[in-house]
C-alpha positions in Angstrom: 24.7 23.4 -89.8 24.3 20.8 -92.6 21.5 18.2 -92.3 21.0 15.1 -94.3 17.5 14.2 -95.3 17.5 10.5 -96.2 14.1 9.2 -97.5 12.8 5.8 -98.5 10.1 5.4 -101.1 7.0 3.2 -100.8 7.1 0.5 -103.4 6.1 1.5 -106.9 6.3 5.1 -106.2 7.2 6.4 -109.8 3.8 7.8 -110.7 3.3 9.5 -107.4 6.7 11.1 -107.7 6.1 12.3 -111.2 3.0 14.0 -110.0 4.6 15.8 -107.0 7.9 16.5 -108.7 7.4 20.1 -109.8 6.6 21.0 -106.2 9.3 19.1 -104.9 12.0 20.6 -107.3 10.6 24.1 -106.5 11.4 23.7 -103.0 15.0 22.5 -103.7 15.5 25.5 -106.0 14.7 27.8 -103.2 17.3 26.3 -101.0 19.7 26.4 -103.8 18.9 30.1 -104.5 19.6 30.8 -100.8 22.9 29.1 -100.9 21.7 26.4 -98.5 21.7 23.2 -100.9 24.9 21.2 -100.8 23.4 18.2 -102.9 20.1 16.6 -103.7 18.9 13.7 -105.8 17.1 10.3 -106.1 18.3 6.8 -105.7 17.6 5.0 -108.9 16.1 1.5 -108.3 18.6 0.0 -110.8 22.3 0.8 -111.7 21.4 3.4 -114.2 21.3 7.2 -114.6 17.8 6.8 -116.1 16.1 3.9 -114.6 12.9 4.4 -116.7 9.9 2.5 -115.4 11.9 0.8 -112.6 11.8 4.2 -110.7 13.4 5.3 -107.6 14.0 3.8 -104.1 14.4 7.1 -102.2 16.2 10.3 -102.1 19.1 12.2 -100.5 19.1 16.0 -99.6 22.0 17.8 -97.7 21.1 21.2 -96.9 21.7 24.0 -94.2 19.2 24.6 -91.5 19.3 26.6 -88.2 18.7 23.4 -86.4 17.6 19.8 -86.5 13.9 20.7 -85.6 14.1 23.3 -88.6 15.3 20.5 -90.7 12.8 18.1 -89.7 10.0 20.6 -90.2 11.3 21.3 -93.7 11.5 17.6 -94.5 7.9 17.0 -93.0 6.6 19.6 -95.5 7.9 17.9 -98.6 5.3 17.4 -101.5 6.5 14.0 -101.8 5.5 13.3 -98.2 2.1 14.6 -98.9 1.8 12.6 -102.1 2.7 9.3 -100.2 5.9 8.8 -102.1 8.0 8.4 -99.1 7.4 5.7 -96.4 10.2 6.8 -94.2 12.3 10.1 -93.8 15.3 10.3 -91.7 16.8 13.6 -90.8 20.2 13.8 -89.2 23.1 16.3 -88.6 26.0 16.2 -91.3 29.4 17.3 -91.1 31.0 18.0 -94.6 34.6 17.0 -94.5 35.5 16.5 -98.2 35.9 18.1 -100.8 
């Protein structure tokens, strides 16, 4: 089943994000290679593709896992969690309807 992992950043998270980004992207790449990643990306802090120093306010990952517990375990092990980028992470089932 698909699960949405919705993360909210701590204030002024950009420096922490940049430091942990390679490891974070590596995990997402693994999901992609396994055919389990539907979509992933950050939420810019301003209305811009490249928010520059404004940074980001959080992230969204929609990926396939065997259970809610497995999705939560994966989310808890995110390098952004370890680096203190995220202040809150919500994991919940997602049902893809369109497209």
